[in-house]
C-alpha positions, 0 to 999 in steps of 0.5 A: 295079878302080877304073876308068873302062870297063876291059873285063874280059878275060884271055887266058891263055897256053899252059901252060910259056909264059913270058908265062903269065898265070893268073886267079883267079875266086873272091872273095879270101880274105886270109889264111884258114888258121888252122893253127898247123902252116901255113908261109908259102913264104920270100920274102926281104926285104931292101930294103938291097940291095947291086944296088939301086945297081948298073947302067949308064946306056943312051943315046938321046935321051928324047922325053918332056916335063917337067911337073907332076903332083899338085905334083911335076915329072914327065916324061911320055910321050905316046902317037903319039894323046895318048891317056889312056885307058891311063895309066901311072904309072911308079915308079922305081928310087932312081935316079930320074926324071931319068937317061935309063934311066927315060926312055928305058923310059917312052918304048919304052911310050909307043909301045906306046900307053900315057900315060905318068907319071914323077914326081920322088917324090924331091923332087929328091934321087934317090941319086946317079948316081955310084953307078951302077956302083959295084958293078954285078954281072956275070951270068956271076959275079954273086957273085964278090967276097968279103966284105972286098972288098965291104966295102972297095969298097962300105961307103960307098956302101952307108952313104949309101944306108942313110941315103938310104932311111930319109929316103925311107922309105913314110910320107913317099912315100907320100902323094905317091904318092896325090896323084899317083895322084889328079890324074891321075885328075882328067883327065876322058880317063883311064879306066885306070890301072897302075902299074909299078915298078922296085926300089926303085918295085917294092915301091910299085908292089907296095903300090899292087895292095891294096885301097882303091888307085885302080890298075887293076893293077901290075907290079913288076920286080926289087921290093925288099922284097916279102915274103908278108905283102904279097902276100897282100893283093893284091886287083888284076892282078899281074905280077912280072918277077924275074931268076934271079940276082937277088941277094935276090929270086932264082928260088926266092923268084919261085917261093914268089912265085908258090906264094902268088898261085896262092892269090889269088883275082887275075889274076898273073903271075911272070916269071922270067928266067934269067941276069938279076941285080937290076936288069936291066930298066932298068939293065943292061949292053945290051953284053951281048946276054943282058942286052938280049935279058932287058931287051927280053923284061921289057918284052915281058911287061910290055906284053902283061899289061898289053893282056891286062887 
C-alpha cells in the first residue's frame, strides 16, 4: 500500500455481521479465468441515474474551514487534535462541496479522528441545487411513478444532467483529483490517505482503489457507473455501501459485486441496507426514522472499516 507507517491489521467480524470485513491474503490476480463460457456476475452500469439528482438538504452549521488544496477550493474538517495521520479525501455527489450535507458529514468524520478534505472538483459548476428535490423517491414506493409522468416531470432535469455529466467526465476531473492527492501527500504530517465517495464520487473513489494510485483504501457509497470490470482491477482495501432499493445498483447488483470481490486478493466489505434508495448515505430525508438510521449505520460501518486497516 502507498502509505507512511500504516498498520497492516484487519479484524474480521463474525459471519452474518452487517459490517463484516473480508480479508484475502494471497497475491492479487487480474481476470485470470480464460474459460470462454465463464460469465461475470451482472452488475449494471448507469451513470445517468434519475436518483442521482434527488434528495434533501440537511440542517446544521458546518464547523470546518475553506482553504485551497491542489489549486482547488477545499472545505477542510479537522479532528480535535488536528492530527493528519488519518487523512480522508471526500468526493461528493453531483451537488458538490458547498451544500451542507457534504460538509456536515465531513465534520462527523473529523470527530472520529479523520482529517477530511472536500475539494471542489466541479470548479464552481456543481449541479444546480434547485434540482435536489425534483424527483426525490419515497423508500416505501420508489418506483410508483409511471413512465409518462417521469418524462414530463423529470425530463428537463435529466437532460441538463446529461450535458453536465459530459462536461465533468473522468478525463477532465481525474487530473484534478491526482493533483489534490499529490498536494495532500506533500504534507509530511500525512501518514495515510483514504478516499470516500458518494454517487458520482463513489465511481471515482472506486477507480482510485486500482493499481498505481496514492490512496490506501477506498469506500464507495451508492456509487454510479461501477461494474464488474472496474471491480476486477481493484488492488486496495474497498468498502461498498448500497441501498437495497437503489434504482440502478440494488441488492442483486451488490451481491454480484460481492461475488467479484470475493475472488479478489484484497480486503473488502459489502453492506446492503434494506429499504434504502440511492443517495441515502448523504442526502436522505432525515425526518424519516428508517432513512436516518440507515445513514447512521452506514457512517458507523465506514468508520469501522477504515479504523480496522
